[in-house]
Structures are given as structure tokens and as C-alpha cells.
N, C-alpha and C positions, 0 to 999 in steps of 0.2 A: 504494499500500499504506500509505503513512504518512497519508494522508487518511482511510483506512478506519479505522485504529487510534485516530485522533483522534475520529472519528465515534463508534466504539464507546465510547471513554471518556467522551464527552459524554452519550451515551444512558445509561450505567451511572449517572453523577451524577444525572441527572434522576430515574431510577427510584429511586434510593436515597433521594433527597431527597423524593420523593413519599410514601415510607413511613414518615415519621417520626411518632412518638407523643409526645404532650405531656399532663403531668397539671397540671390546673388546680383551683385551690381553689375550692369552692362558697361563695357568700356565704349569710350569714343574712338572710332576708327581714325586711321591716319588718312591723309589724302594725297594721291598722286595728282599732281598738277601738270597737265599737258598743254602746250601751245600749238595751235594750228594756223597754217597760212604764212608760216614763217620761212626764211632762207637761211642757209648756213651763215651767212654774213650777219644776220640779226643777232647770232650768238657767237660772233667771232672774238668778242671781248668777254670780260668777267659778268657774270650775272649776280646782282646783290639781292639778298633776301632779307626782309626786315619783318619781325615778329611783333605784334602789338596786342594790347589787352583785347578781349572778345568784346564785340559790338561797341567799340570805343571810337574815338573821333581821330585815330591815328595820330595822337598828339604825344604819346610816350612809347619810345621803342623800347621793348624788353630785352630783345636780342637781335643779333644780326649775323649774317653768314655770307661768305664769298664763294661763288662757284665758278671756277675757272674753266670748266667743260661741261656742256650741256649735251645730252645723248640724243641723237635723231633716231627716232623709232621706226618711222617710215615716211616717204614722200616729203610732206610739208610739216609733218608733226615732230615735236620735240619734247622730250620727258624733262620738264623744267625743274621740278622739285617734289620732295616727299614731305609733306607738312603735317603738324598735329591737327586734329579736327576740332580743336577747342578755341584758338585764337585767330585774330585778323592778321593779315600779313600783306606786305607789298612786294612785288618783284620789280626790280629795276634791270632794264637791259641797257648796260653801259654803251654798247656799240651804236644803239639807235636813240639813246637818252630818253626812252619811253618808259614810264613806270605804270604797272598794273596794281589795282587795288583789290583785295579780297576780304569780304567782311560779311556779317550777317550770316553765319553758318546756321542753316536750319536742320535740326535733327529730328528723326522720325518719332522720337518719344518713347523709345524702350529703354527705361532707366533701370529697371529691375526685371528679374525673371525668377519665378519660383519652380524648383524643380524637386523631384522625389529622390530621395537617397534612401539606401539601406545600410546594413552592417557591413555587407561584402561589397559595396558599390565602389570601384575603383576607377569609375569614368572620370574623365575631365570635362567639364561644362564650361561652355563659352557663349556669351551672348554679347552682341555689340550694338550700340545705339547708331543706325546707319545715318549718314549725311544725306539729307534730301535735295538741299540746293545750297549754293554760295552765290553771293552778290559779286560779281566782276565788274569794277568800275561803275557800281550801281545797278547793274541789271543781273537779274536772277538767272543763274545758269544750273540746270539740273546735273545732280551727281548720280553716277551709277556704280554699282559694285565692280570692283577689279576682277577681271577674269584670272589673273595671276595669283592674287593673294587674298585669302579670307580675312575679313576685318579691316580691309583697306578699300575705301572708295575713291573714285577718280573724277576729275572734271576736265573739260576741255575749253580753253579759251582762245578767241580768235585775235588775230592780228589787227 
């Protein structure tokens, strides 16, 4: 009788443990930034990337980076930068003197996700808050998921 009670107790613990739910925080993806309609000479000099506070007025630079080489992906499309999906930023093409502003990153709204876990659950769960659109020089440009990397979205801006 005692063994049966202990066995019942262990079965109850396993069943309760396998029904746990957990809420995880979804990450904000990174953002591939591609320029279309450009020539190799547009990127013949340094590209400067400035990072600003999100939804700001581009008045305080948080960080900056210089890029000496921009990769041509195909035809007139160049992979300009990989940015975090949380801040506003500007990209300046030194060879043309032109600056492009990126702001107002709109997210899909997936901030958390509830998942079921169990005692023997060794799975890795991941969710991310997809980027819906980004304002490029004041015009909303839709973002799409990258075909290369999960959790990274992409936008294309035109010359």
C-alpha cells in the first residue's frame, strides 16, 4: 500500500511538472539595410553610420561607425548595414554627400510569448518582435523577414 501511495505521488509530480507555462520576452530583431538604385561609385568612399535614440529628433548621437567597404549583393543593390531594430540612425555616403535618415521603427507588437514547458523539456524557445516598417527620410518603407537569417528583418531604400 505504501509503494502505491509513493508511486501515485511521483506520477502526480511528473504530471504537474509537465504542465508548467512560462512567459518569455521576445527580442527585437536586427535589421539588414539594403540600398537599391546605386552604383559602385556611390559607395567608393567611406560610409558613416550614426546611431540615435529611438523616435528622437536626431539631436544626440549615441554612437557612430565608419564602413570602408560596402558589399554589392546584385545589380544595383548594396548591403549597406546591419543595425539593431531599436534605434534611429542615419547613413551618410561620403562619396555623394547624401545622408539617409531611418526612424520610427514600427514593431509587430509581439512583446512576450507564453510557452508550455515540462520537467524534461530541453527545447530552446525563441520569439522575436518583427519590424513592420521603418521611416526612410520620412516615408514608411515596409520591412520583410530576411531569407538568410531568422530573427533579422530587412528593408530596401532607394537612391
